[in-house]
N, C-alpha and C positions, 0 to 999 in steps of 0.2 A: 342945216346940221347932220352932215356927214356920218354914215355908223362910226368913223375913227376918230372921230370927235370928242372932245371929252366936253361934257357943261361944265364950266365952270362960273354960273349964276347964281350957284344955289349956294345957301350956307357953308362957312367952310368948320370943320370939325378942327377943335385946335389941339395942338399936340400939350403932352406929359409938362415940358416945361414952361408952358402958361397956367400951370394951375398954382393955386394961393396957399402954397404951405403955409402952415401955422394959423390960417384964419378959419375962423367958425363962420360957417355957410347954414343960414337958414334954409330948409328944403322945402319949407310949406307944411300944411297938415291936412289930415284925413278925418273924419268923423264914420265911427265902426257903428254897423246897423246889426240888430240880431239877428235879421233875414241871411247876411252875408254870413254872421258867425256860424249859422245852422249850414249852410251852403258849403261854404269850404270846408268844415268838417265832416259834413257827410261824405263829399267826395275824399277827402286828403286824411283826416284824423279824426274819424268816429268815435271818440270817446261820448261816454255817457254826459258828462259835463260841458261837453261842446255841444252837443245835439239835441239835450231831452231837457227841455225847463224844468218839467216837475222832479226828475231824479236828481237835475242838479241843485235844486234849492235843496236837498237832503245833504251834498257834495261836503265836503271841505269847504268850496271856494263859496257857499250859500247862493248858487244862481249860475246861468251861462256864463261862460267866459271861452274868449278866441283861445283858439289852438297856438302855441308857440311859432309856428311855420307859419299860419295867416298873418302874425304880427313882425315876423321875419321879411314875409310877402310884403306887408305894408311900408317897413321899411325901405325894401328895393323899389317899389314904386317912386317915391317920394325923392331916393337918393336920385333914381335913375333922371328923373323928370325935372329934379332941381341942380343937378350937378352934371352928372355923366352924358346927357344928351347934348352937350357943349364940346366935350373931349373927344378924340378917336379913339375910345378903348376900344382894346383888341379881345380881351376876356377877362372873367374875373379867374383870379387863382384858387384862393384859399381866406375862407372864412376862422378867424380866430375869438377865443373866448366869449364866446355868444351865451350870452347870461339873459333870463326872463326874469326880470327883479321883482314886476306884480301883474296879477290878472290884469287884461285887458276885456273890458263888458261894453254892450250895447250903449250906445250913446256916450260912448269915451271920445274926445279927441285928441288924436296922438298928431304931436310936431318933433319931426325929425330935425336932427343937426349932425352937420360933418365935419371934423377937422382934419385935411391933409396934412398926415404925419412925414411924409417923407416921396420924395421922387428919385428914385436913385437907377443907372443903367441897367439892363438886365439885357443886351445884345444890339448889334446891328436895330438901328429903327425903333428899339422899344424901352420903356422905363418902366421899372416895378415900383406901383404908387400905393402906399398903406395910409389907410385911413383911419379913423376911427368916427363911429357912429351912434348915433342914439335915439331913441324915442321918449317923448316925456307925454305924461296926458296931462287933459287940461287943469289939473292944479301942481302942474310943473314938477311933478313926481314921475322919477324913470320907470320905464318899464322895461324896457330892453336895451342893451348897448353890446357892441361888437367891434371887433378891428377888421378890416376887409383888405386882400391883398388883390390889385389887377394889373394886369398890363396893359398898358397905353403907348401909342405910337409917340416916337419924339422926331425932333427935327431932326439930330444927329447926335447921335450916344458918344459922348466922351471918355475914354479910361478914366473911371476916378471923379469922373463931376456928380458929386453926392448933393442932394437939396434935402436939408430937413428941418423942423420944428427946433 
């Protein structure tokens, strides 16, 4: 292969038109540990109920809880490996209505699900993809929900071509 050649043997990223609008997608699960709760919070959100077990026991939460930003990062990791890595994502655009519904604690197993709500033209070769995402704990109780808009490459964006559930 010369330097001007393009390697076509690797996996192809799919365009926005191939995203399964309206389907719920299971993006897998992740078990949260106390060590990572403390490490993440120490670096990024050092509030006592995230980093100090003794003080956290006397908080409104009755023990250590994960930072909301940590919880959102777990969602992103599961969404990226469960869905986004198959598609030609250009960039995230906006997060709407992110809600932290209950605390996440050490030992919780979080399961991620996504529903692709719409794929709309967003300029030549791009589509705006809107998803609803959620994390639930091992008791199937929701801990996080959000709506995310991302730009994803498309085959050819036709004016007025809109797909939504």
